[in-house]
C-alpha positions as MATLAB code, in Angstrom:
seq = 'XXXXXXXXXXXXXXXXXXXXXXXXXXXXXXXXXXXXXXXXXXXXXXXXXXXXXXXXXXXXXXXXXXXXXXXXXXXXXXXXXXXXXXXXXXXXXXXXXXXXXXXXXXXXXXXXXXXXXXXXXXXXXXXXXXXXXXXXXXXXXXXXXXXXXXXXXXXXXXXXXXXXXXXXXXXXXXXXXXXXXXXXXXXXXXXXXXXXXXXXXXXXXXXXXXXXXXXXXXXXXXXXXXXXXXXXXXXXXXXXXXXXXXXXXXXXXXXXXXXXXXXXXXXXXXXXXXXXXXXXXXXXXXXXXXXXXXXXXXXXXXXXXXXXXXXXXXXXXXXXXXXXXXXXXXXXXXXXXXXXXXXXXXXXXXXXXXXXXXXXXXXXXXXXXXXXXXXXXXXXXXXXXXXXXXXXXXXXXXXXXXXXXXXXXXXXXXXXXXXXXX';
ca = [
     163.635   69.098   39.228;
     163.344   71.606   41.711;
     161.150   70.046   44.961;
     158.362   71.184   44.732;
     157.759   68.943   41.658;
     158.704   65.958   43.822;
     155.707   67.056   45.984;
     153.196   66.848   43.377;
     154.168   63.793   41.625;
     154.187   62.403   45.166;
     150.647   63.784   45.911;
     148.836   63.481   42.314;
     150.375   59.703   42.919;
     147.969   59.100   46.237;
     144.896   61.200   44.521;
     145.438   58.590   41.803;
     145.438   55.738   43.981;
     142.723   56.996   46.532;
     140.509   57.453   42.712;
     140.862   53.940   42.208;
     139.667   52.592   45.864;
     136.486   54.928   45.347;
     136.320   52.642   41.682;
     137.321   49.677   42.774;
     138.327   48.101   39.495;
     138.854   44.131   38.823;
     142.147   43.563   41.205;
     144.407   42.804   38.600;
     143.406   46.728   37.489;
     143.546   47.761   41.201;
     147.668   46.181   41.171;
     148.395   47.444   37.703;
     147.594   50.859   38.322;
     149.324   50.718   41.890;
     152.922   49.265   40.348;
     152.652   52.132   37.896;
     152.024   55.169   40.058;
     154.307   54.254   42.865;
     156.592   53.446   39.728;
     156.270   56.830   38.277;
     156.441   58.428   42.001;
     160.151   56.208   42.385;
     161.028   57.377   39.199;
     159.971   61.100   39.123;
     162.723   61.312   42.795;
     159.778   62.030   45.088;
     161.369   58.783   47.074;
     165.058   57.471   47.308;
     165.588   53.769   46.605;
     166.595   53.150   49.625;
     163.344   54.478   51.247;
     161.553   52.269   49.173;
     162.991   48.928   49.787;
     162.370   50.338   53.648;
     158.888   50.543   53.141;
     158.046   47.541   51.104;
     159.872   45.836   53.694;
     158.230   47.607   56.626;
     154.517   46.921   55.209;
     155.052   43.391   53.860;
     154.331   41.841   56.859;
     151.030   43.252   57.264;
     150.091   42.393   53.923;
     151.009   38.789   54.183;
     148.680   39.004   57.131;
     145.951   40.439   55.314;
     145.753   38.197   52.102;
     145.862   35.052   55.444;
     143.263   36.322   57.078;
     140.922   37.121   54.081;
     141.700   33.653   53.290;
     140.515   32.433   56.423;
     137.634   34.627   56.601;
     136.250   33.467   53.194;
     137.585   29.519   54.303;
     135.029   29.834   57.748;
     132.387   31.532   55.167;
     132.901   27.935   52.833;
     132.626   25.635   55.832;
     129.270   27.326   56.969;
     129.874   29.566   59.985;
     128.139   32.509   58.400;
     125.639   30.394   57.464;
     125.201   29.205   60.828;
     125.045   32.303   62.256;
     122.638   33.696   60.027;
     120.177   30.953   60.887;
     120.665   32.094   64.423;
     119.998   35.368   64.085;
     116.516   34.518   61.638;
     115.254   31.970   63.923;
     116.247   34.391   67.269;
     115.462   37.397   65.823;
     111.892   36.397   64.054;
     109.343   39.102   64.946;
     111.661   40.387   67.343;
     113.623   43.377   65.319;
     115.713   44.462   68.891;
     116.681   41.304   69.575;
     117.793   40.513   66.413;
     119.943   44.061   66.105;
     121.081   43.132   70.014;
     122.927   39.779   68.055;
     123.793   41.586   65.153;
     126.169   43.894   67.270;
     127.391   40.898   69.175;
     127.853   38.782   65.959;
     129.648   42.106   63.924;
     131.657   42.916   66.979;
     133.384   39.510   67.233;
     133.773   39.546   63.626;
     135.456   42.546   63.863;
     137.272   41.622   66.319;
     138.812   37.827   65.390;
     138.743   37.970   61.609;
     139.741   42.126   60.904;
     136.907   44.506   59.665;
     136.656   43.316   55.739;
     135.302   39.841   57.026;
     132.445   41.994   58.450;
     132.022   43.957   55.326;
     132.049   41.467   53.000;
     130.701   38.308   54.691;
     128.392   39.291   57.274;
     126.547   41.718   55.734;
     124.555   40.134   53.138;
     124.237   37.446   55.958;
     122.740   39.873   58.151;
     120.513   41.049   54.737;
     118.958   37.786   54.019;
     118.018   36.932   57.813;
     116.026   40.483   58.325;
     114.431   39.685   54.908;
     113.497   36.136   56.018;
     112.515   37.491   59.442;
     110.205   40.448   58.977;
     112.454   42.569   60.279;
     113.511   45.748   58.787;
     117.303   45.261   57.280;
     118.473   48.528   57.934;
     120.134   48.674   61.207;
     121.792   45.684   61.376;
     122.942   46.274   57.924;
     124.007   49.514   58.731;
     125.529   48.620   62.199;
     127.979   46.181   60.431;
     130.122   49.037   58.529;
     129.761   51.008   61.734;
     131.135   48.102   63.545;
     133.775   47.647   60.927;
     135.149   50.643   62.363;
     134.108   51.814   65.645;
     134.582   48.078   66.540;
     137.968   47.480   65.135;
     140.164   48.836   68.000;
     140.652   45.324   70.545;
     143.082   43.500   68.717;
     146.296   44.344   66.319;
     144.972   42.163   63.988;
     141.203   43.787   63.455;
     142.079   46.301   61.353;
     145.276   47.107   59.233;
     145.783   50.587   60.949;
     146.062   48.966   64.304;
     148.782   46.403   62.746;
     150.516   49.440   61.055;
     150.867   51.528   64.414;
     151.513   48.473   66.966;
     154.899   48.094   65.901;
     155.277   51.472   66.889;
     154.468   51.371   70.751;
     156.003   48.247   73.122;
     152.777   46.284   73.682;
     152.259   42.864   72.972;
     149.391   41.732   71.078;
     147.549   40.473   75.028;
     148.827   44.355   76.003;
     147.474   46.430   72.931;
     143.728   44.219   73.995;
     144.603   45.302   77.492;
     145.001   48.933   76.199;
     141.906   49.202   74.171;
     139.334   46.828   75.777;
     137.875   49.045   77.875;
     137.742   51.361   74.716;
     135.845   48.880   72.726;
     133.197   47.996   75.221;
     132.557   51.668   75.474;
     132.234   52.214   71.829;
     130.199   49.256   71.031;
     127.563   50.632   73.577;
     127.610   53.613   72.096;
     126.876   52.556   68.841;
     124.324   50.568   69.999;
     122.946   52.805   71.885;
     123.072   54.987   68.810;
     121.082   52.839   66.849;
     118.375   52.039   69.188;
     117.846   55.803   68.766;
     118.448   56.498   65.099;
     116.630   53.395   63.886;
     113.056   54.003   66.006;
     111.084   53.709   63.225;
     112.835   50.893   62.364;
     112.395   49.107   65.475;
     108.640   48.789   66.322;
     107.052   45.230   66.984;
     106.475   44.131   63.377;
     103.332   42.418   61.927;
     104.106   41.298   58.468;
     104.499   37.636   58.245;
     108.251   35.922   58.577;
     109.132   32.695   56.393;
     108.735   29.995   57.942;
     111.870   29.298   60.697;
     114.848   27.839   59.126;
     115.636   24.602   60.276;
     118.642   24.752   63.478;
     122.217   24.990   61.573;
     124.765   24.201   64.152;
     128.528   26.086   64.270;
     131.008   24.082   62.320;
     133.179   22.913   64.924;
     136.575   22.984   63.198;
     136.684   26.546   62.133;
     135.820   27.800   65.521;
     138.257   25.591   67.362;
     140.840   27.010   64.166;
     140.032   30.502   65.143;
     140.445   30.163   68.863;
     143.638   28.800   68.253;
     144.616   31.138   65.928;
     143.962   34.156   68.711;
     146.022   32.196   70.922;
     148.364   31.651   68.817;
     148.684   35.651   68.042;
     149.202   36.005   72.277;
     151.930   33.329   72.047;
     153.322   34.693   69.417;
     153.609   38.154   70.203;
     156.305   38.356   72.821;
     158.570   36.098   71.027;
     158.493   38.368   67.699;
     156.828   36.542   65.387;
     154.823   37.893   62.912;
     151.022   37.779   62.946;
     151.165   36.722   59.672;
     152.106   33.543   60.379;
     149.982   32.521   62.451;
     147.017   32.985   60.572;
     149.101   31.664   57.631;
     148.984   28.611   59.470;
     145.133   28.920   60.388;
     144.659   29.092   56.506;
     146.667   26.335   55.569;
     144.497   24.268   58.191;
     140.899   25.161   57.347;
     142.245   24.986   53.443;
     143.001   21.355   53.977;
     140.248   20.319   55.379;
     138.014   22.257   53.097;
     139.706   21.026   50.079;
     140.221   17.534   51.101;
     135.871   17.777   51.670;
     135.564   19.659   48.291;
     133.731   22.564   49.842;
     136.295   24.299   48.089;
     139.202   24.028   45.539;
     143.121   25.207   45.598;
     142.435   28.183   43.226;
     139.760   29.486   45.267;
     141.847   29.787   48.025;
     144.119   31.491   46.346;
     141.711   34.276   44.908;
     140.242   34.668   48.774;
     143.568   35.975   49.614;
     142.836   39.153   47.185;
     146.822   39.210   46.571;
     146.281   41.550   43.971;
     145.017   44.072   46.611;
     148.009   43.192   48.648;
     149.975   44.775   46.097;
     147.575   47.419   45.631;
     149.022   48.459   49.234;
     151.910   47.694   49.099;
     152.450   50.202   46.393;
     149.743   52.698   48.426;
     152.166   52.925   51.390;
     155.230   53.484   48.569;
     153.251   56.730   47.397;
     152.334   57.523   50.623;
     156.417   57.363   51.583;
     156.922   60.118   49.178;
     153.814   62.399   50.465;
     155.857   62.387   54.228;
     158.946   63.152   52.622;
     157.411   66.245   50.755;
     154.923   69.569   52.191;
     151.824   67.094   53.578;
     154.413   65.512   56.037;
     155.768   68.790   57.166;
     152.141   70.235   57.346;
     151.135   67.731   59.303;
     153.628   67.532   61.803;
     153.041   71.533   62.196;
     149.164   70.487   63.311;
     150.233   68.367   65.950;
     150.569   69.365   69.266;
     153.831   70.476   70.252;
     154.156   67.733   73.346;
     157.139   67.804   76.004;
     156.618   65.485   78.028;
     153.350   62.815   78.156;
     150.180   63.976   76.168;
     147.444   65.112   78.528;
     143.743   65.473   77.411;
     144.257   68.069   74.935;
     146.457   67.062   73.506;
     145.284   63.365   72.579;
     141.708   65.309   71.704;
     143.579   67.302   69.453;
     145.697   64.019   67.845;
     142.496   62.388   67.628;
     140.962   65.879   65.406;
     143.958   66.064   63.435;
     143.429   61.598   62.592;
     139.623   62.192   61.748;
     140.248   65.092   59.031;
     143.404   63.237   57.678;
     141.134   59.927   57.475;
     138.225   61.508   55.846;
     140.580   63.591   53.358;
     143.046   60.674   52.028;
     141.309   57.241   53.533;
     142.845   56.071   57.072;
     144.938   53.444   55.524;
     147.277   56.477   53.674;
     146.781   58.682   57.011;
     148.035   55.874   59.320;
     150.990   55.771   57.481;
     151.741   59.654   57.346;
     150.729   60.011   61.254;
     152.047   56.758   62.915;
     155.477   57.948   62.989;
     154.963   61.866   64.020;
     153.055   60.552   67.269;
     155.020   57.680   67.866;
     157.824   59.649   69.695;
     155.062   61.250   72.274;
     154.130   57.517   73.288;
     151.505   54.438   73.229;
     148.689   56.613   74.580;
     149.040   59.158   71.699;
     149.241   56.146   69.161;
     146.102   55.310   70.795;
     144.862   58.712   70.700;
     145.554   58.624   66.976;
     143.877   55.056   66.249;
     140.813   56.286   67.587;
     140.631   58.965   65.142;
     141.317   56.715   62.383;
     139.543   53.842   62.731;
     136.343   55.763   65.179;
     136.654   59.009   63.002;
     137.043   57.612   59.637;
     133.706   56.521   59.664;
     132.028   59.702   59.244;
     132.323   59.691   55.230;
     132.311   57.162   52.095;
     135.884   57.600   51.511;
     137.036   57.845   55.478;
     137.784   53.866   55.062;
     138.127   51.565   52.406;
     135.719   49.590   54.456;
     133.006   52.598   54.199;
     133.829   51.982   50.469;
     133.526   48.511   50.013;
     130.423   48.051   52.153;
     128.324   51.109   49.857;
     129.886   48.884   46.482;
     128.077   45.630   47.848;
     124.725   47.421   48.874;
     125.013   48.666   44.720;
     125.315   45.106   43.682;
     122.751   43.538   45.776;
     120.726   46.303   44.311;
     119.958   47.629   47.854;
     121.494   51.058   47.374;
     122.008   52.866   50.675;
     121.440   56.637   51.365;
     124.191   58.600   51.413;
     122.230   61.083   53.326;
     121.096   58.688   56.158;
     124.893   57.228   56.414;
     126.330   60.701   56.680;
     123.412   62.200   58.794;
     123.947   59.088   61.443;
     127.627   59.962   61.134;
     127.709   63.230   62.177;
     125.812   62.964   65.029;
     127.559   59.709   66.366;
     130.883   59.930   65.022;
     132.324   63.255   67.199;
     130.871   62.518   70.375;
     132.267   58.639   69.941;
     135.165   59.854   68.921;
     136.133   62.380   71.805;
     134.680   59.634   74.563;
     137.275   57.148   73.090;
     139.557   59.360   74.051;
     138.744   60.047   77.343;
     138.467   56.925   77.878;
     142.134   56.472   76.406;
     143.054   58.461   78.799;
     141.441   57.713   81.614;
     142.758   54.386   81.347;
     145.844   55.194   80.669;
     146.274   57.045   83.903;
     145.374   54.432   85.933;
     147.319   52.040   84.562;
     150.403   54.352   84.816;
     149.908   54.942   88.943;
];
């Protein structure tokens, strides 16, 4: 079979999996389509079996972490963490929409950083919407902040986004080393998003005169989940220099929370298994196999040709070009496949080039609905709640804010790297 047909099969397989991501069918359908598609790509000869095994081996720790952290987030919700956050937002934001927006930003930034962007989209967004409704505050600014910070706020830790976890292995940085490189960028991005929200949603943030619901009784944050989350973060930092995968630390946290929740009859064991979304993990593994076939074909070669040719350390123009390529690629094929495709190509340029790519893959993915799975999932949750978001408003905000946010973030990455390497 001519090599062009290998490329066609791999690209069609990627298209099928992207359609599945957009439609988001039941988990078993998602997994089944993933397995069949990956099988067709492999059997067609688009990818040698040795590379399939290598890709699965590379992705398995990432998928295991994803399952564990999803379970941790769901168990924190079962223990009342997000309910307590909702009460805090409702009580503190009554008739004070600007204060509520500030608190939502703090909650979304911390949730994304510690529990990953999925928790912000799935668990925090409904809480923010309910808190706004009960406080006579327009929900749009806070709800929209959740999806924006799920992307822009996911640069802090390797565990904040699967893209980070996939990319950090291409650098020599530990957990804390990565965080030390990204902290200034993260702070600047969160501040830019907050300022943009204050301007873009100015009409939704006047003093509110409608009568809010009666104040909800105080609901203190449960201690055990907070202790476990703190221990989990410390575990990530301690395990990284030892070469212990984050999945083991997250799994330990999930076990502690699961035992406590099951013993107190807050959840059943089957609920914990469902919370891990194993079918989605299978889908991600299959997606990785299909993307590997695409990388071996013409698309990988095409991306390589548009990347800057860097002989030494990349300068600011080269880093901006890398972020631009990452942004375009993320919005064409989604940021998860884009990460698998792009990171191996920029890794030889050094860690700073990987960070520039992550700026495009994380922040730049907020440009369109298809840029990240978080965008699609957030949209689906809003539609199911009977409050479909405006595509016009989503893309108008994205077009106004995302390009300058990507550019400023890359400048910070470049400047901070120069300061640290002097």
